[in-house]
C-alpha positions as CSV (number, residue, x, y, z in Angstrom):
1,X,2.9,-17.9,12.0
2,X,2.4,-21.4,10.5
3,X,5.5,-22.7,8.9
4,X,7.1,-25.7,7.3
5,X,10.5,-26.6,8.6
6,X,11.0,-29.8,6.8
7,X,14.1,-29.5,4.6
8,X,13.8,-30.5,0.9
9,X,15.2,-33.9,0.1
10,X,18.1,-33.9,-2.3
11,X,17.5,-30.4,-3.5
12,X,14.2,-29.4,-5.2
13,X,13.1,-27.7,-8.4
14,X,10.3,-25.2,-9.0
15,X,6.9,-26.5,-10.1
16,X,4.3,-25.0,-12.3
17,X,2.2,-24.7,-9.2
18,X,4.6,-22.2,-7.7
19,X,5.0,-19.9,-10.7
20,X,2.9,-16.8,-11.4
21,X,1.5,-16.1,-14.8
22,X,4.5,-14.8,-16.8
23,X,4.5,-11.9,-19.2
24,X,0.8,-11.3,-18.6
25,X,0.8,-7.6,-17.8
26,X,1.8,-4.5,-19.9
27,X,3.2,-1.3,-18.5
28,X,-0.3,0.3,-18.9
29,X,-2.0,-2.5,-17.0
30,X,0.5,-2.2,-14.2
31,X,0.0,1.6,-14.0
32,X,-3.8,1.1,-13.9
33,X,-3.5,-1.5,-11.2
34,X,-1.3,0.5,-8.9
35,X,-3.2,3.8,-9.3
36,X,-6.4,1.9,-8.6
37,X,-4.7,0.7,-5.4
38,X,-4.0,4.3,-4.5
39,X,-7.7,4.9,-5.1
40,X,-7.6,8.6,-6.2
41,X,-11.2,9.4,-5.7
42,X,-11.2,7.7,-2.3
43,X,-8.2,9.6,-1.2
44,X,-9.5,12.9,-2.4
45,X,-13.1,12.6,-1.1
46,X,-12.3,10.4,2.0
47,X,-8.6,10.6,2.8
48,X,-8.0,14.3,2.5
49,X,-11.2,15.3,4.3
50,X,-10.5,12.8,7.0
51,X,-7.0,14.2,7.3
52,X,-8.3,17.7,7.7
53,X,-11.0,16.6,10.2
54,X,-8.8,14.3,12.4
55,X,-5.5,16.1,12.4
56,X,-6.7,19.7,12.1
57,X,-3.8,20.5,9.8
58,X,-4.5,22.9,7.0
59,X,-1.6,21.9,4.7
60,X,-2.9,18.5,3.5
61,X,-2.5,19.5,-0.2
62,X,1.1,20.7,0.1
63,X,1.8,17.5,2.2
64,X,0.8,15.5,-0.9
65,X,3.3,17.5,-3.0
66,X,6.1,17.1,-0.5
67,X,5.5,13.3,-0.1
68,X,5.4,12.9,-3.9
69,X,8.9,14.5,-4.1
70,X,10.3,12.3,-1.3
71,X,8.8,9.2,-2.9
72,X,10.3,10.2,-6.2
73,X,13.7,10.2,-4.7
74,X,13.0,6.9,-3.0
75,X,11.9,5.4,-6.3
76,X,15.3,6.0,-7.9
77,X,17.0,3.2,-5.8
78,X,13.8,1.2,-5.5
79,X,13.3,0.8,-9.2
80,X,17.0,0.2,-9.8
81,X,16.7,-2.8,-7.4
82,X,13.7,-4.0,-9.4
83,X,16.1,-4.4,-12.4
84,X,18.4,-6.7,-10.4
85,X,15.9,-8.6,-8.2
86,X,12.7,-9.8,-9.7
87,X,10.5,-11.0,-6.8
88,X,6.8,-10.7,-6.0
89,X,7.9,-10.1,-2.4
90,X,9.4,-6.7,-3.4
91,X,10.2,-4.9,-0.1
92,X,10.9,-8.2,1.7
93,X,13.3,-9.4,-1.0
94,X,15.1,-6.2,-1.3
95,X,15.7,-5.9,2.4
96,X,16.8,-9.6,2.6
97,X,19.4,-9.2,-0.1
98,X,20.5,-5.8,1.1
99,X,20.5,-6.1,4.9
100,X,20.4,-9.9,5.4
101,X,17.9,-12.6,5.8
102,X,17.0,-11.9,9.5
103,X,16.2,-8.3,8.8
104,X,14.5,-9.3,5.5
105,X,12.1,-11.7,7.3
106,X,11.4,-9.0,9.8
107,X,10.5,-6.7,6.9
108,X,8.2,-9.4,5.6
109,X,6.3,-9.4,8.8
110,X,5.8,-5.7,8.6
111,X,4.7,-5.9,4.9
112,X,2.2,-8.6,5.5
113,X,0.7,-6.7,8.3
114,X,0.7,-3.3,6.5
115,X,-1.0,-4.5,3.3
116,X,-3.6,-6.4,5.2
117,X,-4.3,-3.3,7.3
118,X,-4.7,-1.3,4.1
119,X,-7.0,-3.8,2.4
120,X,-9.2,-4.7,5.4
121,X,-9.4,-1.1,6.5
122,X,-11.0,-0.1,3.2
123,X,-14.0,-2.2,4.0
124,X,-14.8,0.4,6.7
125,X,-15.2,3.0,4.0
126,X,-16.9,0.9,1.4
127,X,-19.6,-0.5,3.7
128,X,-20.9,2.8,5.1
129,X,-20.7,4.6,1.8
130,X,-22.6,1.9,-0.1
131,X,-25.1,1.6,2.7
132,X,-25.8,5.3,2.6
133,X,-26.0,5.3,-1.2
134,X,-28.6,2.5,-1.3
135,X,-30.7,4.2,1.3
136,X,-30.6,7.6,-0.4
137,X,-31.2,6.3,-3.9
138,X,-33.7,3.4,-3.5
139,X,-34.7,3.4,0.2
140,X,-32.9,0.1,0.7
141,X,-31.9,-0.3,4.4
142,X,-28.8,-2.5,4.4
143,X,-26.3,-2.6,7.3
144,X,-22.8,-1.3,6.5
145,X,-21.3,-4.7,7.3
146,X,-23.7,-6.5,4.9
147,X,-22.5,-4.1,2.1
148,X,-18.9,-4.8,3.1
149,X,-19.4,-8.5,2.9
150,X,-20.9,-8.2,-0.6
151,X,-17.6,-6.6,-1.7
152,X,-15.7,-9.3,0.2
153,X,-17.5,-12.1,-1.7
154,X,-16.8,-10.5,-5.1
155,X,-13.1,-9.9,-4.3
156,X,-12.8,-13.5,-3.0
157,X,-13.7,-14.7,-6.5
158,X,-11.7,-12.1,-8.4
159,X,-8.6,-12.8,-6.3
160,X,-8.2,-16.3,-7.6
161,X,-8.9,-15.4,-11.3
162,X,-6.4,-14.1,-13.9
163,X,-4.5,-11.0,-12.8
164,X,-5.1,-9.7,-16.4
165,X,-8.9,-9.8,-15.7
166,X,-8.4,-7.8,-12.5
167,X,-6.4,-5.3,-14.4
168,X,-9.2,-4.7,-16.9
169,X,-11.8,-4.3,-14.1
170,X,-9.5,-1.8,-12.3
171,X,-8.7,0.1,-15.4
172,X,-12.3,0.8,-16.3
173,X,-13.2,1.9,-12.8
174,X,-10.1,4.1,-12.5
175,X,-10.7,6.0,-15.7
176,X,-14.2,6.9,-14.6
177,X,-13.2,8.0,-11.1
178,X,-10.3,10.2,-12.3
179,X,-12.7,12.0,-14.8
180,X,-15.3,12.7,-12.1
181,X,-12.6,14.0,-9.7
182,X,-11.3,16.4,-12.2
183,X,-14.8,17.6,-13.1
184,X,-15.6,18.3,-9.5
185,X,-12.3,20.1,-9.0
186,X,-12.9,22.4,-12.0
187,X,-16.3,23.3,-10.6
188,X,-14.9,24.0,-7.2
189,X,-12.2,26.3,-8.7
190,X,-14.8,28.1,-10.8
191,X,-16.7,28.9,-7.5
192,X,-14.1,29.9,-4.9
193,X,-15.1,31.0,-1.5
194,X,-15.3,34.8,-1.3
195,X,-14.8,35.0,-5.1
196,X,-11.0,34.6,-4.7
197,X,-8.7,31.7,-5.5
198,X,-6.4,31.2,-2.5
199,X,-3.2,29.2,-2.2
200,X,-2.9,28.9,1.6
201,X,-3.1,25.1,1.7
202,X,-0.3,24.7,-0.8
203,X,2.0,27.2,0.8
204,X,5.3,25.4,1.7
205,X,5.3,27.2,5.1
206,X,2.5,24.8,6.1
207,X,5.1,22.0,6.2
208,X,6.7,23.7,9.3
209,X,3.5,24.1,11.3
210,X,2.4,21.9,14.2
211,X,1.1,18.5,13.1
212,X,3.3,18.2,10.0
213,X,4.1,14.6,10.8
214,X,0.4,13.7,11.0
215,X,-0.2,15.5,7.7
216,X,2.7,13.7,6.0
217,X,1.5,10.3,7.4
218,X,-1.9,11.0,6.0
219,X,-0.3,11.8,2.7
220,X,1.7,8.5,2.8
221,X,-1.5,6.5,3.2
222,X,-2.8,8.1,0.0
223,X,0.3,7.0,-2.0
224,X,0.4,3.5,-0.7
225,X,0.0,1.3,-3.8
226,X,2.3,3.1,-6.1
227,X,5.2,0.9,-4.9
228,X,3.4,-2.3,-5.7
229,X,4.6,-2.1,-9.3
230,X,7.6,-4.3,-8.2
231,X,5.2,-6.8,-6.7
232,X,4.0,-7.5,-10.2
233,X,7.5,-7.8,-11.7
234,X,7.2,-11.6,-12.2
235,X,4.0,-11.1,-14.3
236,X,5.0,-8.1,-16.3
237,X,6.5,-8.1,-19.8
238,X,10.0,-6.7,-20.0
239,X,9.9,-6.0,-16.3
240,X,13.4,-4.4,-16.1
241,X,12.2,-1.6,-18.3
242,X,8.5,-1.4,-17.6
243,X,8.4,-1.6,-13.8
244,X,10.5,1.6,-13.4
245,X,8.4,3.3,-16.0
246,X,5.2,2.3,-14.3
247,X,6.5,3.4,-10.9
248,X,7.4,6.9,-12.0
249,X,4.4,7.5,-14.1
250,X,2.0,6.3,-11.3
251,X,3.7,8.5,-8.8
252,X,3.5,11.6,-11.0
253,X,-0.1,11.1,-11.9
254,X,-1.4,10.5,-8.4
255,X,0.8,13.1,-6.8
256,X,-0.5,15.8,-9.1
257,X,-4.1,14.6,-8.9
258,X,-4.1,14.6,-5.1
259,X,-2.6,18.0,-4.7
260,X,-4.8,19.6,-7.3
261,X,-8.1,18.1,-6.2
262,X,-7.5,18.7,-2.5
263,X,-6.4,22.3,-3.1
264,X,-9.5,22.8,-5.2
265,X,-11.7,21.7,-2.3
266,X,-9.9,24.2,0.0
267,X,-10.5,27.0,-2.5
268,X,-14.2,26.3,-2.7
269,X,-14.6,26.0,1.0
270,X,-12.2,28.7,2.0
271,X,-8.9,27.9,3.9
272,X,-10.5,29.1,7.1
273,X,-13.5,26.8,6.8
274,X,-12.2,23.6,5.2
275,X,-11.2,21.9,8.5
276,X,-14.6,22.7,10.0
277,X,-16.5,21.6,6.9
278,X,-14.5,18.4,6.7
279,X,-15.2,17.7,10.4
280,X,-18.9,18.2,9.9
281,X,-19.4,16.4,6.6
282,X,-16.5,13.9,6.4
283,X,-16.4,12.1,3.0
284,X,-19.5,14.2,1.9
285,X,-17.4,17.4,1.9
286,X,-16.6,17.3,-1.9
287,X,-20.3,16.7,-2.7
288,X,-21.5,19.5,-0.4
289,X,-19.1,21.9,-2.2
290,X,-20.3,21.1,-5.7
291,X,-24.0,20.4,-5.1
292,X,-25.1,24.0,-5.6
293,X,-23.5,24.0,-9.1
294,X,-24.1,20.6,-10.6
295,X,-27.2,18.7,-11.5
296,X,-28.3,15.8,-9.3
297,X,-27.1,13.2,-11.8
298,X,-23.5,14.3,-11.3
299,X,-23.8,13.9,-7.6
300,X,-25.3,10.5,-8.0
301,X,-22.5,9.5,-10.4
302,X,-19.9,10.8,-8.0
303,X,-21.2,8.8,-5.2
304,X,-21.3,5.7,-7.3
305,X,-17.7,6.2,-8.4
306,X,-16.7,6.8,-4.8
307,X,-18.0,3.3,-4.1
308,X,-16.3,1.8,-7.2
309,X,-13.0,3.6,-6.2
310,X,-13.1,1.9,-2.8
311,X,-13.9,-1.4,-4.5
312,X,-11.0,-1.0,-6.9
313,X,-8.6,-0.3,-4.0
314,X,-9.9,-3.3,-2.1
315,X,-9.2,-5.6,-5.1
316,X,-5.7,-4.1,-5.8
317,X,-4.6,-4.4,-2.2
318,X,-6.0,-7.9,-2.0
319,X,-3.8,-8.9,-4.9
320,X,-0.7,-7.3,-3.3
321,X,-1.3,-8.9,0.1
322,X,-1.9,-12.3,-1.5
323,X,1.5,-12.0,-3.4
324,X,3.5,-11.3,-0.3
325,X,2.0,-14.4,1.4
326,X,2.7,-16.4,-1.8
327,X,6.3,-15.2,-1.9
328,X,6.8,-16.4,1.7
329,X,5.2,-19.8,1.0
330,X,7.2,-20.3,-2.2
331,X,10.4,-19.9,-0.1
332,X,9.0,-22.3,2.5
333,X,9.1,-19.7,5.2
334,X,5.4,-20.4,5.5
335,X,3.8,-23.7,4.7
336,X,4.7,-24.5,1.1
337,X,1.1,-24.7,0.0
338,X,0.9,-20.9,0.5
339,X,3.4,-20.7,-2.4
340,X,1.1,-22.5,-4.9
341,X,-1.0,-21.0,-7.7
342,X,-4.2,-22.1,-9.3
343,X,-3.6,-24.3,-12.3
344,X,-5.8,-22.4,-14.7
345,X,-5.2,-18.7,-13.9
346,X,-1.8,-18.9,-12.2
347,X,-3.0,-16.6,-9.4
348,X,-1.6,-17.1,-5.8
349,X,-4.4,-19.4,-4.6
350,X,-3.8,-19.8,-0.9
351,X,-2.3,-16.4,-0.6
352,X,-5.6,-15.0,-1.9
353,X,-7.8,-17.3,0.2
354,X,-5.8,-16.5,3.4
355,X,-6.3,-12.8,2.9
356,X,-10.0,-13.4,2.3
357,X,-10.3,-15.3,5.6
358,X,-8.5,-12.6,7.6
359,X,-10.8,-9.9,6.2
360,X,-13.9,-12.0,7.1
361,X,-12.7,-12.4,10.7
362,X,-12.1,-8.6,11.1
363,X,-15.4,-7.7,9.5
364,X,-17.2,-10.1,11.8
365,X,-15.6,-8.5,14.9
366,X,-16.6,-5.0,13.8
367,X,-20.1,-6.1,12.8
368,X,-20.6,-7.5,16.3
369,X,-19.4,-4.3,18.0
370,X,-21.7,-1.4,18.5
371,X,-19.0,0.9,19.9
372,X,-16.7,1.0,16.9
373,X,-17.4,3.4,14.1
374,X,-16.4,1.6,10.9
375,X,-15.4,4.8,9.0
376,X,-13.2,6.2,11.8
377,X,-12.0,3.1,13.6
378,X,-11.7,0.7,10.6
379,X,-11.3,2.9,7.5
380,X,-9.3,5.8,8.7
381,X,-7.3,4.2,11.6
382,X,-6.5,1.0,9.7
383,X,-5.5,2.6,6.4
384,X,-3.3,5.3,7.9
385,X,-1.7,2.6,10.1
386,X,-1.1,0.5,7.0
387,X,0.4,3.6,5.4
388,X,2.7,4.0,8.4
389,X,3.8,0.3,8.0
390,X,4.6,1.0,4.3
391,X,6.6,4.1,5.4
392,X,8.6,1.9,7.7
393,X,9.3,-0.5,4.8
394,X,10.3,2.3,2.4
395,X,12.7,3.7,5.0
396,X,14.4,0.4,5.7
397,X,14.4,-0.5,1.9
398,X,16.3,2.8,1.2
399,X,19.0,1.7,3.6
400,X,18.9,-1.9,2.1
401,X,19.3,-0.5,-1.5
402,X,22.4,1.5,-0.4
403,X,23.9,-1.5,1.4
404,X,23.2,-3.8,-1.6
405,X,25.0,-1.5,-4.1
406,X,27.9,-0.8,-1.7
407,X,28.5,-4.5,-1.4
408,X,27.9,-5.4,-5.1
409,X,30.1,-3.3,-7.4
410,X,31.0,-5.8,-10.2
411,X,29.5,-6.8,-13.5
412,X,26.2,-5.2,-14.5
413,X,25.9,-3.3,-11.2
414,X,29.1,-1.4,-11.9
415,X,27.4,0.3,-14.9
416,X,24.7,1.9,-12.7
417,X,25.3,5.6,-12.0
418,X,26.3,6.8,-8.5
419,X,23.1,8.8,-8.3
420,X,21.0,5.6,-8.6
421,X,23.2,3.4,-6.5
422,X,24.3,5.7,-3.6
423,X,23.1,9.3,-3.6
424,X,19.4,8.9,-4.1
425,X,19.0,6.0,-1.7
426,X,20.9,7.9,1.0
427,X,18.8,11.0,0.5
428,X,15.6,8.9,0.5
429,X,16.6,7.1,3.7
430,X,17.3,10.5,5.5
431,X,14.0,12.1,4.3
432,X,11.8,9.1,4.9
433,X,13.5,8.4,8.2
434,X,12.7,12.0,9.3
435,X,9.1,11.6,8.3
436,X,8.9,8.3,10.2
437,X,10.3,9.7,13.4
438,X,7.9,12.7,13.3
439,X,5.0,10.4,12.5
440,X,5.8,8.2,15.5
441,X,6.0,11.3,17.8
442,X,2.7,12.6,16.4
443,X,0.8,9.3,16.2
444,X,-1.9,10.6,18.6
445,X,-2.6,13.5,16.3
446,X,-2.7,11.2,13.4
447,X,-5.4,9.0,15.0
448,X,-7.2,12.0,16.6
449,X,-6.8,10.6,20.1
450,X,-5.3,11.8,23.4
451,X,-1.5,11.3,23.9
452,X,-2.3,8.8,26.6
453,X,-4.7,6.8,24.6
454,X,-3.8,3.1,24.2
455,X,-4.3,3.1,20.4
456,X,-1.5,5.7,20.1
457,X,0.9,3.0,21.2
458,X,-0.9,-0.1,20.1
459,X,-1.0,0.5,16.4
460,X,2.7,1.4,15.8
461,X,3.7,-1.3,18.3
462,X,2.1,-4.0,16.2
463,X,4.7,-3.4,13.5
464,X,7.5,-3.7,16.0
465,X,6.0,-7.0,17.2
466,X,5.6,-8.2,13.6
467,X,9.2,-7.3,12.8
468,X,10.5,-9.1,15.9
469,X,8.5,-12.2,15.2
470,X,9.8,-12.3,11.6
471,X,13.4,-11.8,12.7
472,X,13.1,-14.4,15.4
473,X,11.7,-16.9,13.0
474,X,14.6,-16.3,10.6
475,X,17.1,-16.9,13.4
476,X,15.3,-20.1,14.2
477,X,15.5,-21.2,10.6
478,X,19.2,-20.3,10.4
479,X,19.9,-22.7,13.3
480,X,17.3,-25.4,12.6
481,X,16.7,-25.4,8.8
482,X,19.6,-23.8,6.9
483,X,18.2,-25.0,3.6
484,X,15.1,-22.9,4.0
485,X,17.0,-20.0,5.5
486,X,19.3,-20.0,2.5
487,X,16.3,-19.3,0.2
488,X,15.0,-16.3,2.1
489,X,14.5,-13.4,-0.3
490,X,15.5,-15.5,-3.4
491,X,12.0,-15.7,-5.0
492,X,11.9,-18.1,-7.9
493,X,15.5,-19.0,-7.3
494,X,14.6,-20.4,-3.9
495,X,12.8,-23.2,-5.6
496,X,15.8,-23.9,-7.8
497,X,18.4,-24.1,-5.1
498,X,20.2,-27.4,-4.8
499,X,21.9,-27.5,-1.4
500,X,25.1,-29.5,-1.3
501,X,26.4,-30.8,2.0
502,X,29.5,-28.6,1.8
503,X,27.3,-25.6,1.1
504,X,25.3,-26.2,4.3
505,X,28.5,-26.7,6.3
506,X,30.0,-23.6,5.0
507,X,26.8,-21.7,5.7
508,X,26.7,-22.9,9.3
509,X,30.3,-21.8,9.8
510,X,30.1,-18.6,7.9
511,X,28.9,-15.2,9.0
512,X,25.2,-14.7,9.8
513,X,23.2,-12.6,7.4
């Protein structure tokens, strides 16, 4: 991890180049961006069917309901933290200020890896889907990786433009994909298998069957993005009020949409056949189910919106990953130029370019390999692994929120109810921790590999390595560059800190955090 260890001379102040565009986003724009990141149509058509096919677990729809409830509890403490800590680093900043800088920088390593896994993995879905669409509609034979690089090029440009412009693009695409998903679901419910609407896949007893951890991990991957509301806190108007609103509304909307639409697919296929149908048809399952009942134009439109859904998610996760890199650069944990923004659009310039370069490298590797299936090995494996990383972050953040409010009980914090400060974060930590443990134990089922397969250990192990590297770097900074160490997790304030000699001496002598 490239870094700058040179201490600032005589204290330093923030520059315009290290400030994001303030008060640019409304609560509606934030909601549209985070739901677009969750990519509803992609999750329904691709994520749910891949979950059925790979894990063989029937209760994918009820897993979405259960995960929405858990994340709702998690969001209580998470959004309360967003009122007290405004930082585009979100998880990283909350952990740093709740559990200390060493743990915080370890969380930063996990966050950067998780969101890059999510963003880059989505190319494995976009490329094959667009390639197939072009071949079916116009007879154009274009390799999947060429299609992926087309999206890559467009996102590389949009990533350095105004965040408001990205919000408009995502909002338009999102509205269209939600409408088509609901239309398809209504058609499926109107034509149930055997003429009977069944509720087997939403029966709570499914949560106690074998493979529950894999089902919940699949569900987590579908929700990743809703928590990025806090990532945009520096750019949102009246963030203390609007970020919590956007978080809860986004969670409710996508939770209901996922559960309803995946349940509708199981009704149309029949609970006894949905796993086999998903295994056979993958992301085409939804289209196979509605094709006898809708005109061809609807199927064409659905395929087009599946593609735009993937693109919207690619753009949204690009923005999130870029802001984490920006946050680390601004605090000089990475080279300081990572913490600069473009002068015209105030987007995180080098954070965006770095994410673009990483994506290009991975795409080039997959393009050169004939033995790797982009849909399975890039799209599904990478996105569910990214979701696993975010699950780690949410679990640790719940503990960090609890620690933060236990330690800070004066002033404005004292006015916060015990439910928001203590009870909800504690419950969230226990629930998410349980899901995390079960997911680790069932990671082979999640990936659809044998228990002895190397991938079963490699992917979760990468997050352990990232956390250890981040924590080790924080320990190094504590000893070798206390000025930079002192700014970890401080966000904008890190650029305003003026370190006095006595502060540094006291810090060196004081307890490690």
